[in-house]
C-alpha positions as CSV (number, residue, x, y, z in Angstrom):
1,X,-213.6,26.5,-46.8
2,X,-214.8,30.1,-46.9
3,X,-217.9,31.0,-48.7
4,X,-216.4,34.0,-50.6
5,X,-212.8,34.6,-51.6
6,X,-211.8,38.2,-52.4
7,X,-208.6,38.6,-54.4
8,X,-207.3,42.2,-54.0
9,X,-207.1,44.7,-51.2
10,X,-208.3,48.1,-52.6
11,X,-211.6,49.9,-52.7
12,X,-213.4,47.5,-55.0
13,X,-212.2,44.4,-53.1
14,X,-213.1,45.9,-49.7
15,X,-216.6,46.9,-50.9
16,X,-217.1,43.3,-52.2
17,X,-215.8,41.8,-48.9
18,X,-218.1,44.1,-46.8
19,X,-221.2,43.4,-48.9
20,X,-220.6,39.7,-49.0
21,X,-220.1,39.6,-45.2
22,X,-223.2,41.7,-44.6
23,X,-225.1,39.2,-46.8
24,X,-224.1,36.4,-44.3
25,X,-221.1,34.9,-46.1
26,X,-217.8,34.0,-44.5
27,X,-215.1,35.9,-46.3
28,X,-211.4,35.7,-46.8
29,X,-209.6,38.6,-48.5
30,X,-206.1,38.1,-50.0
31,X,-204.0,41.3,-50.3
32,X,-200.7,41.0,-52.3
33,X,-198.9,43.7,-50.4
34,X,-197.7,43.9,-46.8
35,X,-200.0,45.6,-44.4
36,X,-198.2,48.9,-44.6
37,X,-198.8,49.1,-48.3
38,X,-202.4,47.8,-48.3
39,X,-205.1,49.3,-50.4
40,X,-203.4,49.6,-53.8
41,X,-204.2,52.6,-55.9
42,X,-207.2,53.4,-53.7
43,X,-204.8,54.9,-51.1
44,X,-204.0,57.7,-53.6
45,X,-207.5,58.7,-54.4
46,X,-209.4,61.7,-53.0
47,X,-213.0,61.6,-54.1
48,X,-216.0,59.9,-55.6
49,X,-218.0,61.3,-58.5
50,X,-221.7,61.3,-57.3
51,X,-225.0,61.8,-59.1
52,X,-227.4,63.9,-57.0
53,X,-230.6,65.7,-57.9
54,X,-230.4,68.3,-55.1
55,X,-227.8,69.7,-52.7
56,X,-226.5,67.0,-50.3
57,X,-224.2,67.7,-47.4
58,X,-220.8,68.2,-49.1
59,X,-222.3,68.3,-52.6
60,X,-223.5,71.6,-54.0
61,X,-226.5,72.2,-56.3
62,X,-227.3,69.1,-58.4
63,X,-225.6,66.7,-60.8
64,X,-228.3,64.7,-62.5
65,X,-227.8,61.4,-64.2
66,X,-228.0,62.8,-67.8
67,X,-225.3,65.3,-67.1
68,X,-223.0,62.7,-65.5
69,X,-223.6,60.4,-68.5
70,X,-222.9,63.2,-71.0
71,X,-219.6,64.0,-69.2
72,X,-218.6,60.4,-69.3
73,X,-219.7,60.1,-73.0
74,X,-217.5,63.1,-73.9
75,X,-214.3,61.9,-72.2
76,X,-214.6,58.4,-73.5
77,X,-215.5,59.4,-77.1
78,X,-218.4,56.9,-76.9
79,X,-216.2,54.0,-76.0
80,X,-218.3,52.9,-73.1
81,X,-221.1,50.5,-72.3
82,X,-224.1,52.8,-71.6
83,X,-226.0,50.3,-69.6
84,X,-223.1,49.6,-67.2
85,X,-222.1,53.3,-67.2
86,X,-225.6,54.3,-66.1
87,X,-225.6,51.6,-63.5
88,X,-222.4,53.1,-62.0
89,X,-223.9,56.6,-62.2
90,X,-227.1,55.5,-60.3
91,X,-225.2,53.5,-57.7
92,X,-223.1,56.6,-57.0
93,X,-226.2,58.4,-55.8
94,X,-227.0,55.8,-53.1
95,X,-223.7,54.5,-51.8
96,X,-222.5,57.2,-49.5
97,X,-224.8,56.3,-46.6
98,X,-223.4,52.8,-46.7
99,X,-219.9,54.1,-46.9
100,X,-220.4,56.3,-43.8
101,X,-221.7,53.3,-41.9
102,X,-218.3,51.7,-42.5
103,X,-216.4,54.6,-41.2
104,X,-215.8,56.8,-44.3
105,X,-216.1,60.5,-43.7
106,X,-216.5,63.3,-46.3
107,X,-215.4,66.9,-46.5
108,X,-216.1,69.8,-48.9
109,X,-213.6,70.1,-51.8
110,X,-210.8,72.6,-51.4
111,X,-212.1,76.0,-52.5
112,X,-210.6,77.4,-55.7
113,X,-208.4,74.3,-56.3
114,X,-210.7,72.1,-58.3
115,X,-214.0,72.7,-60.1
116,X,-215.7,69.7,-58.5
117,X,-217.7,71.1,-55.6
118,X,-220.9,70.1,-57.4
119,X,-219.9,66.7,-58.8
120,X,-217.5,65.0,-56.4
121,X,-217.5,64.0,-52.7
122,X,-214.1,64.2,-51.1
123,X,-212.9,61.7,-48.5
124,X,-211.8,63.2,-45.2
125,X,-208.1,62.2,-45.0
126,X,-208.0,61.0,-48.6
127,X,-208.0,57.4,-49.9
128,X,-205.7,56.1,-47.2
129,X,-208.3,57.0,-44.6
130,X,-211.0,55.4,-46.7
131,X,-209.1,52.2,-47.0
132,X,-208.2,52.1,-43.3
133,X,-211.9,52.7,-42.4
134,X,-213.0,49.8,-44.6
135,X,-210.3,47.5,-43.2
136,X,-211.3,48.3,-39.6
137,X,-215.0,47.6,-40.5
138,X,-214.1,44.4,-42.3
139,X,-212.1,43.1,-39.3
140,X,-215.0,44.1,-36.9
141,X,-217.4,42.1,-39.1
142,X,-215.3,39.0,-39.1
143,X,-213.7,39.2,-42.5
144,X,-210.4,37.2,-42.5
145,X,-207.6,39.1,-44.1
146,X,-204.2,37.9,-45.2
147,X,-201.4,40.1,-46.4
148,X,-198.4,39.3,-48.6
149,X,-200.6,36.8,-50.4
150,X,-200.3,37.4,-54.1
151,X,-202.5,35.0,-56.2
152,X,-200.9,33.9,-59.4
153,X,-203.4,31.5,-60.8
154,X,-206.9,30.1,-60.2
155,X,-208.5,26.7,-60.7
156,X,-211.8,26.4,-62.6
157,X,-214.0,23.4,-62.9
158,X,-214.9,22.1,-66.3
159,X,-218.2,24.1,-66.3
160,X,-216.3,27.3,-65.6
161,X,-217.1,27.5,-61.9
162,X,-214.4,28.8,-59.6
163,X,-212.8,26.1,-57.5
164,X,-209.7,27.5,-55.9
165,X,-206.9,30.1,-56.0
166,X,-203.2,29.6,-55.5
167,X,-200.8,31.6,-53.5
168,X,-197.6,29.9,-54.6
169,X,-198.2,26.2,-53.9
170,X,-201.0,26.8,-51.4
171,X,-204.4,25.9,-52.7
172,X,-207.3,28.1,-51.3
173,X,-210.8,26.8,-52.1
174,X,-214.0,28.8,-51.8
175,X,-217.6,28.6,-52.9
176,X,-217.4,31.8,-54.9
177,X,-214.7,34.4,-55.7
178,X,-214.4,38.1,-56.6
179,X,-211.4,39.2,-58.7
180,X,-210.3,42.8,-57.7
181,X,-206.6,42.7,-58.2
182,X,-206.1,45.7,-60.4
183,X,-204.7,46.3,-63.9
184,X,-201.2,45.7,-65.3
185,X,-199.9,49.3,-65.1
186,X,-197.0,48.3,-62.8
187,X,-195.7,45.6,-65.2
188,X,-193.1,47.6,-67.1
189,X,-192.4,44.8,-69.5
190,X,-196.1,44.4,-70.4
191,X,-196.4,48.2,-70.9
192,X,-193.3,48.2,-73.2
193,X,-194.7,45.3,-75.3
194,X,-198.1,47.0,-75.5
195,X,-196.8,50.4,-76.6
196,X,-194.0,49.0,-78.8
197,X,-191.6,51.2,-80.7
198,X,-192.6,54.5,-82.3
199,X,-191.6,56.0,-85.6
200,X,-188.7,57.8,-83.9
201,X,-187.2,54.5,-82.7
202,X,-188.2,55.2,-79.1
203,X,-189.9,52.8,-76.7
204,X,-192.4,55.3,-75.1
205,X,-193.2,53.1,-72.1
206,X,-189.6,53.3,-71.0
207,X,-190.3,56.9,-70.0
208,X,-193.6,56.2,-68.2
209,X,-194.0,56.7,-64.4
210,X,-196.6,54.7,-62.3
211,X,-198.7,57.0,-60.1
212,X,-199.8,54.2,-57.8
213,X,-198.9,50.8,-56.4
214,X,-196.1,48.6,-57.6
215,X,-198.2,45.5,-56.9
216,X,-200.6,45.8,-59.9
217,X,-198.5,43.5,-62.1
218,X,-201.5,42.0,-64.0
219,X,-200.4,38.4,-63.2
220,X,-203.9,37.2,-62.5
221,X,-205.4,39.3,-65.4
222,X,-203.0,37.7,-67.9
223,X,-203.7,34.2,-66.4
224,X,-207.5,34.7,-66.9
225,X,-207.1,35.9,-70.4
226,X,-204.4,33.5,-71.6
227,X,-205.0,30.3,-69.7
228,X,-208.8,30.4,-69.2
229,X,-209.9,32.3,-72.2
230,X,-211.9,34.9,-70.2
231,X,-213.5,37.4,-72.5
232,X,-211.7,40.7,-72.6
233,X,-212.6,44.3,-72.9
234,X,-210.4,47.3,-73.7
235,X,-207.2,48.0,-75.5
236,X,-203.8,47.6,-73.8
237,X,-202.5,51.1,-74.4
238,X,-205.6,52.8,-73.1
239,X,-205.3,53.9,-69.5
240,X,-206.0,56.6,-66.9
241,X,-202.8,58.5,-67.9
242,X,-201.9,61.9,-66.5
243,X,-199.2,64.4,-67.1
244,X,-197.1,64.3,-63.9
245,X,-193.9,65.9,-62.7
246,X,-191.0,64.2,-64.5
247,X,-189.1,64.2,-61.2
248,X,-191.7,61.9,-59.6
249,X,-190.7,58.5,-58.3
250,X,-191.3,55.4,-60.5
251,X,-194.1,54.1,-58.2
252,X,-196.5,55.6,-55.6
253,X,-196.0,59.3,-56.5
254,X,-199.8,59.8,-56.1
255,X,-201.8,62.9,-56.6
256,X,-199.1,65.3,-55.3
257,X,-197.0,64.8,-58.4
258,X,-199.8,65.8,-60.8
259,X,-199.3,69.1,-62.6
260,X,-202.5,71.1,-62.5
261,X,-201.4,74.4,-64.1
262,X,-201.7,73.3,-67.7
263,X,-204.9,75.3,-68.4
264,X,-203.3,78.4,-67.0
265,X,-200.4,78.6,-69.4
266,X,-199.0,76.7,-72.4
267,X,-197.3,73.3,-72.8
268,X,-194.3,72.8,-75.1
269,X,-192.5,69.7,-76.2
270,X,-188.7,69.1,-76.6
271,X,-188.9,71.0,-79.8
272,X,-190.2,74.0,-77.8
273,X,-193.5,73.8,-79.7
274,X,-197.1,73.6,-78.5
275,X,-199.1,70.5,-79.5
276,X,-202.6,70.7,-78.1
277,X,-205.3,73.1,-76.8
278,X,-204.5,73.7,-73.1
279,X,-207.9,75.4,-72.5
280,X,-210.2,72.9,-74.1
281,X,-212.3,72.3,-71.0
282,X,-212.3,72.3,-67.2
283,X,-209.2,70.6,-65.9
284,X,-211.0,67.8,-64.0
285,X,-212.6,66.7,-67.3
286,X,-209.4,66.9,-69.4
287,X,-206.4,66.3,-67.1
288,X,-206.4,62.6,-68.0
289,X,-205.8,63.2,-71.7
290,X,-202.4,64.9,-71.1
291,X,-200.5,61.8,-70.1
292,X,-201.3,60.2,-73.5
293,X,-200.6,63.5,-75.4
294,X,-197.1,63.7,-73.8
295,X,-196.5,60.0,-74.5
296,X,-196.8,60.8,-78.2
297,X,-194.2,63.6,-78.0
298,X,-190.4,63.2,-78.6
299,X,-188.8,61.8,-75.5
300,X,-192.2,61.5,-73.8
301,X,-191.4,64.8,-72.0
302,X,-192.9,68.3,-72.1
303,X,-193.0,71.5,-70.0
304,X,-196.0,73.4,-68.6
305,X,-195.1,77.1,-68.7
306,X,-196.8,79.8,-66.7
307,X,-196.2,83.3,-65.5
308,X,-196.9,85.2,-62.3
309,X,-200.6,85.7,-63.2
310,X,-201.2,81.9,-62.6
311,X,-200.0,82.0,-59.0
312,X,-202.5,80.8,-56.5
313,X,-204.9,79.5,-59.1
314,X,-203.9,75.8,-59.1
315,X,-203.1,73.0,-56.7
316,X,-199.3,73.4,-56.1
317,X,-197.4,70.2,-56.9
318,X,-194.8,68.7,-54.6
319,X,-191.8,69.9,-56.6
320,X,-191.1,73.6,-57.2
321,X,-191.2,74.8,-60.8
322,X,-188.1,75.9,-62.6
323,X,-188.0,79.7,-62.2
324,X,-186.6,82.4,-64.4
325,X,-187.0,86.2,-64.6
326,X,-187.2,86.3,-68.4
327,X,-188.5,83.9,-71.1
328,X,-185.1,83.6,-72.8
329,X,-183.6,82.7,-69.4
330,X,-186.3,80.1,-68.9
331,X,-185.6,78.5,-72.3
332,X,-181.9,78.2,-71.4
333,X,-182.7,76.7,-68.1
334,X,-185.0,74.1,-69.7
335,X,-182.3,73.4,-72.3
336,X,-184.7,74.2,-75.2
337,X,-183.9,75.9,-78.4
338,X,-184.2,79.5,-77.4
339,X,-185.2,80.9,-80.8
340,X,-188.0,78.4,-81.3
341,X,-189.2,78.8,-77.7
342,X,-189.4,82.6,-78.1
343,X,-191.2,82.3,-81.4
344,X,-193.7,79.9,-79.8
345,X,-194.3,82.4,-76.9
346,X,-194.4,85.4,-79.2
347,X,-196.9,83.8,-81.5
348,X,-199.1,82.7,-78.6
349,X,-199.0,86.0,-76.8
350,X,-199.8,87.9,-80.0
351,X,-202.8,85.5,-80.7
352,X,-204.5,86.1,-77.3
353,X,-207.8,87.9,-77.7
354,X,-208.6,90.1,-74.6
355,X,-211.6,89.0,-72.7
356,X,-212.9,88.5,-69.1
357,X,-210.7,85.9,-67.5
358,X,-212.5,83.5,-65.2
359,X,-211.0,80.2,-64.4
360,X,-214.2,79.0,-62.8
361,X,-216.1,79.0,-66.1
362,X,-215.5,78.5,-69.8
363,X,-214.5,82.1,-70.3
364,X,-214.0,84.2,-73.5
365,X,-210.2,84.5,-73.3
366,X,-209.1,82.6,-76.4
367,X,-206.5,82.7,-79.2
368,X,-207.2,83.8,-82.8
369,X,-205.2,82.6,-85.8
370,X,-203.1,80.1,-83.8
371,X,-202.7,76.4,-84.4
372,X,-203.3,74.6,-82.1
373,X,-205.8,77.1,-80.6
374,X,-206.2,77.8,-76.9
375,X,-210.0,78.1,-76.6
376,X,-210.3,79.4,-73.0
377,X,-208.2,81.0,-70.3
378,X,-205.7,82.4,-72.9
379,X,-203.8,85.1,-71.2
380,X,-200.4,86.4,-72.5
381,X,-197.4,84.9,-70.7
382,X,-195.6,88.1,-70.1
383,X,-195.4,88.8,-66.3
384,X,-192.3,87.6,-64.4
385,X,-191.3,85.5,-62.7
386,X,-191.9,82.6,-65.1
387,X,-192.1,79.0,-64.1
388,X,-192.0,75.7,-65.9
389,X,-192.8,72.2,-64.7
390,X,-191.3,69.2,-66.6
391,X,-193.9,66.5,-67.2
392,X,-193.9,62.8,-68.2
393,X,-196.8,60.3,-68.6
394,X,-198.0,59.0,-65.3
395,X,-200.2,55.9,-65.5
396,X,-202.9,55.4,-62.8
397,X,-204.5,52.2,-64.1
398,X,-204.9,50.3,-67.4
399,X,-208.2,49.7,-69.2
400,X,-207.5,46.2,-70.6
401,X,-209.6,43.9,-68.4
402,X,-212.4,41.3,-68.2
403,X,-215.7,41.7,-70.0
404,X,-218.7,41.6,-67.6
405,X,-222.3,42.5,-67.3
406,X,-224.5,44.1,-64.7
407,X,-224.1,41.0,-62.4
408,X,-220.3,41.5,-62.4
409,X,-219.8,37.9,-63.6
410,X,-216.6,36.9,-65.5
411,X,-217.5,35.7,-68.9
412,X,-215.9,32.4,-70.1
413,X,-216.5,31.2,-73.6
414,X,-219.5,33.4,-74.0
415,X,-221.2,32.3,-70.7
416,X,-221.2,34.2,-67.4
417,X,-219.6,32.2,-64.6
418,X,-221.9,31.1,-61.9
419,X,-219.5,32.0,-59.1
420,X,-216.6,34.1,-60.4
421,X,-217.0,37.8,-60.4
422,X,-214.9,40.9,-61.1
423,X,-214.8,44.5,-59.8
424,X,-212.6,47.6,-60.0
425,X,-209.7,48.1,-62.4
426,X,-209.9,44.6,-63.7
427,X,-213.2,45.5,-65.4
428,X,-213.1,49.3,-65.6
429,X,-212.6,49.1,-69.4
430,X,-216.3,48.2,-69.7
431,X,-217.1,51.8,-68.7
432,X,-213.9,53.5,-69.7
433,X,-212.8,52.6,-73.2
434,X,-210.6,55.7,-73.1
435,X,-210.3,59.0,-71.3
436,X,-211.2,59.8,-67.7
437,X,-213.0,62.3,-65.5
438,X,-212.2,63.0,-61.9
439,X,-213.6,60.5,-59.4
440,X,-215.2,58.0,-61.8
441,X,-212.7,55.3,-61.1
442,X,-213.9,55.2,-57.5
443,X,-217.5,55.2,-58.7
444,X,-216.8,52.1,-60.8
445,X,-215.0,50.3,-58.1
446,X,-217.6,51.1,-55.4
447,X,-220.5,50.1,-57.6
448,X,-219.2,46.9,-59.0
449,X,-217.4,45.9,-55.7
450,X,-220.8,46.1,-54.0
451,X,-222.6,44.2,-56.8
452,X,-219.9,41.5,-56.9
453,X,-220.0,41.0,-53.2
454,X,-223.7,40.5,-53.0
455,X,-223.7,38.2,-56.0
456,X,-220.8,36.2,-54.7
457,X,-222.6,35.6,-51.4
458,X,-225.7,34.5,-53.3
459,X,-223.6,32.2,-55.5
460,X,-222.0,30.6,-52.4
461,X,-225.5,29.9,-51.0
462,X,-226.4,28.3,-54.4
463,X,-223.3,26.2,-54.2
464,X,-224.3,24.9,-50.8
465,X,-227.8,24.1,-52.0
466,X,-226.5,22.3,-55.1
467,X,-223.8,20.3,-53.5
468,X,-225.0,19.9,-49.9
469,X,-222.1,21.9,-48.5
470,X,-222.2,23.0,-44.9
471,X,-222.2,26.8,-44.4
472,X,-219.3,28.3,-42.4
473,X,-219.9,31.0,-39.8
474,X,-223.1,32.2,-41.5
475,X,-225.1,34.8,-39.6
């Protein structure tokens, strides 16, 4: 019997495994995927949002706790647990030295592409390199790893203590357990049921794409909620949901399918009409609202339209935009009503108030007398060639999860479990009730993965003391 069982194979699971092993526990990690697909959604990440009070290596200037908290408060609309959110924020200021010791390397953000040089530390080689570094370190430390081992249920004692997990018919016992198996975003039937049918008779989730792993089916999450009565947090339609290229694959499109030119132009729906302020705030703070906005539009499809003035100002996506030398030609190529499209563009162009354009700050280029307004970076779309990118909702991860506290314990019947903990997407809804800001998912996974790992190792020692169990491979 291992001291600590980790269920999951992404960032949060690996942080938990490493911390538990460093605390002297023997650790077994169960990853649902094959080795080639290990790491879950973490393989598609790029950076970690970090609090810091002064310049630090790859981080510029300062990003103090209160500013981080206000950014999070704004994007969540107050739907967040302040105590847990501030815990994550403070942990983000101290974790990078530990990450480096486990092989993670950082690089400066790409100049001019994202406005996060001050707030986010970028992983050298991206999330895949981070995951591989953690796996190498885990193996070197003696963590046992099993691939293609999806857990579909767990066994709890009468007092709510974890007893064992099941991979098919195989029973795997441990003295403590950390759940880090992701949300349910890859479960298309669950998404369909959660979103239901809209007033137009559409089933919106049928048009969703999944940005990350296909293995986050939510099987274990549903089991905990339905079979064991674990206390829940979050609403099933809330998610980290981004406007991505409609031509992206159903799964694992990753960051390269994201459309980052929204704030540089306008977005129209199938009726060729605008429906939201494209210049509301800096893109890293607002990009994650656009998936949900598009999900509410007819056909769950829209088009991001730019002109030549936007060239070179955004991270180019993997698919080329649909090009035209005139706006009427673009409308025809998009199969939109040409008269409505031209009226939308004419009204927008006429409403643009001249100012000093600066995409690196909240500038004074805005519209006047237009609904919805564009409050920053509003330049007329009048310079050919014109491009449009078709977008659909792309779900990164869902926010329905397990209620927890600052110990990362799973709560059962109002009581925190003594030896069952949760980290990562399975509890992110405690911090993210809605909305998102770049890099905070990795901050949550890293903070709570580390907390869960330490507390699981401590719980395993308590189990030994209480029941006279023999420790296995303790340092």
